[in-house]
N, C-alpha and C positions, 0 to 999 in steps of 0.2 A: 333771654328770649326763650319761650317754650317751644317744644318740638312742633306743636300744631302751628304756631306762628311762623316758624321757619319754613314749614311746608307751604303755607299760604304765600310767603314771600317768594319761594322758589317757583310756584305756579304763576305769580304775577309777572316775574321776569321772563319765564318760559312762554307765557301767553303773548307777551310783547314781541319776543323774537320769532315765535311761530307764525305771527301775522305776516312776516316777510317770506315765509317758506314757499307758498304758491307763486309769489311774484318772482323770486330768484330762480325757482325751478323752471318757470315758463321762459325766462330770459336765457337759461342754459339750454333749453330745448330748441331755441332758435338756431343753435349750432350743432347740437349732438342729439342722437336718438335717445329715447327715454331710458331704456335699460342700460345703455352705455353711460349716460349721465348719472344714473343711480349707482352703478358699480364704482365709478371714479369718486363720487361723493362719499360713498361708504368707505372706500379705501383711505381717503384723506382723514375721515373720522377715526378709522382704526389706527392709522399711524399716529395721529394726535394723541389718542388715549394710550397707545403703546408707549409713547414718550413719557406720559404722566405716570403710568404704572412703573416704568423703569426708574423714574425720578423718586417716586415714593416707595420703591422696593416692595411692591405688592405681589411679586411673582408667586409667593407661597400660597396665595389664595387659589391658584390654579390646580393645586394638589387635591382639592376636595372632589370626590366622586359625585356627591350630592349636588355640588355647584354645577357640574357639567350636565347633570340631569335637567336641572331647571333652566340653565342658560341655552340648552338646545331648544326648549320651548320658546324662549325669548327670541332666539335667532329665527326660528321658523315662522312664528306668527307676526312678530314686529319687524325684525330685520329684513325678512324676505317678502312674505305675503303682503303685509300692510303697505310697504313702500312700492312694491311692484304695481299694486292696484293704483296707488296714488300717482306715481310718476306717469304711468301709461294713461291714466285717466286725464291728466293735465294736458295730454296731447289733443284731447277732443273737447275739453270744456274750459271755461274761464277760471282764473284764480278766485274770483268772487263766488261763483257757483260752488267750486270745490270747498271753499272754507265754510260755506253755509251747510252744504250736505254733510261735511265732516262733523258738524255740530250734532248730528244724529247719534254720534258715539255716546252722548249723555244718556240716550234712551237704551242703547244696546248694553252699556255698562251697568245701567240700573237693572235691566232684566237679568244680566249674568250674575252680578254680585248681590242682588237683593231678592229678586223674585225666585230664581232657581234655588236659593237657600230657604225658600218658603217663609220669608219674612212677611209681615203684614203689608198688604197692598191697599192703601187707603183710597178714598174717592178722589182726593187731591192728586195722588200719584196716577190714578187712572186717567184723569183729565189731562194731567201733564204729559202723559205718554201719548194720548190722542193728538195733543197739540204738536208734539214733536213729529209725529207721523204726518200731520197736515203740512207742517213747514217743509219737511224733506220732500214730500210729494209735490208741493208747489214748485220747487226748483226742478225736480226730476221731470215733471210733466209740463212745466211752465205754460207755453202757449198752445198746448195740446196738438202741436204739429208733429209730434213724434218724440220718442224717448231718446235722450242723448246717452250714448254708450259711456262717455266720460263720467257723467254723473252717476251712472250705475256702478262703475268701477270704484268711484270714491265711496259710494254707499257700501260696497262690498268691503272696503277697508275698515269701515266702522264696525263691521260684524266680527272681524278677526282680532281687532285691537284688545277687547277685554281679556281674551285668552293670553295674549302676550303680556298684558299688564299683571295678570295673576302670577305668571311665571317670574316676571320682573320683581314682584314683591317678595316672592319666596327666595329668589337668588340673592336679593339685597340683604336678607337675614343672614346669609352665609359669607358674602363677599362685598367689597366696595362697589359703588356705582362705576368708578373708573375701570375696574377689571371687567365688569359686565359689559360696558360699552366697548371696551377693547376687543373682547372675544366676539361679541355680536356684530360689530361693524366690520372687522377684518374677515370673519367667516362669511358674512353676507356678501361682501365685495367679491370674494372668490366664486361663490355660487352664482352670483348675478353676471359676472364676466363670462362664465361658462354658458349660462342661459342665453345671454346676448349673442354669443358666437354661434350657438346652436340654431338660433332663430334668424341668423344672418344680419344682425344689427352690428354696425361697426362705425368708427369715426376715424378720419385721418388725423395725423399729428397736428396739422394746421387748424382743423376744426376744434380739436381738444385745446389747443393753445388759445384760440379765440374765446372759448367758453370757460377757460381756466379760472378767471376771477369768480365766476358764479359757482363753479364746482368747489372751490376752496371755501367760499362763504357757506354754501350748503353743507359741505362735509364737516368743517371744523365748528362753525357757529350754530348751525340749525340742526342738522342730523346728529351733531356731536354735543356741543355744550348745552343746548336747550333740552335735549333728551336726557342728559345727565341730571339737569335740574328736575325733569319730570320724574325720574326714578327716585331722586331724593325726596320729592314731594309726596309720592304715593307710598313711600316708606313711613311717612309721618301722618298723613291724613287719608281718609277713604278715597278710593278711585272715583266714586260718583261725585264726591265733593270737588275733587281736583278737576274733573271734566266740567262741572258747573262753573267753577271759577274761570275756566279756560274759555267760557262761552263768549267773552268779549272779542276773541280773535277774529271772527268773521267781519265785524264792523271795521276793525283796523285794516284787514285785507281789502275790503271794499274801497276804503279811502286810499290805500296805497295803489291799488289797481287804477283808480281814477287819476291819481297824481302821476304815477310812473308809466302806466301803459295806456293812458287816455281811454280807459274803459269805465264810463260812468255807470253807476248802479242802475239796474233796470227795475221796473215796477214789480216784477216777479221776485227779484232778490229782496227788495225792501219789504215786500209783503210776507215773504217766507221768514225773515228775521224775527218779526213780531211774535208769531205763535211759538217759535222755537225758544226764544228767550223766556217767554211766560211759562212755557212747558218746563224749561230748565229750573226756573225758580220754584215751581210747584213740586217737581220731582225731588228737589233738595230741601224742601220745607223752608225756603227763604221768603215765600209769599203766603201770608195768612189766607186760609181758606175756611169759610164758614158754610157748613151744610145747611140748606134751607130746611126750616122746621115744617113738619107735616101737621097741618091743623085739622 
């Protein structure tokens, strides 16, 4: 199996798992405040990967000064900022909305990895970008009754993700994904525990015990294993392609929210999915585009 094919398979599995993330997070937030839930989830992910690093005897990878330079960027942009925006955002919006708005990362990643490097910006890519904007604004503005702060926070997470992914790719050239995830998750947990305490967010032992199944699933399987697959994928294929392949996630989340949370898809959500998927296909050259001839 080629490296590209391995990357595509990693994204396929990651996309399936990530479809559950907004659902499991919302279920956890029924018992525990957002920052506390994120801190515990990150801690469980860190402990899980710590055991993997110990088993595989990868401690020597921590000796590289260059690794620490890159992993700090991964920690700050992905481990802290991205998930703080996402977890807090889910306190104010639905899993379906969150998953659709998160698809806007296809656009921000394209701007960061392609446009800022001054690569050719074709007419198809221009139209794809406009469609992505229309889709995101459809959810954020939906019935024009006011902007939802949760949707804005999720939108903010898509703006910091490309920077974290850049540092993840660089760190992966030096160390294994397990070591990156171990440092990122454990350090993020410590920072977010302090942030939660500073802001007065706390949870009792009984609340944590009630939410423990969801925290374990989020930590080990979703924030842990699925993000391990993500790092392995973007190590083998372009980030923009990985984001595009990941664009099936909102449909899965909408179905899961309908089945598990009794939240049927709204007309605004279904309307937003269409231009965002078409925009994704145009941005990644998966949809043929023929410019009209001038006669």
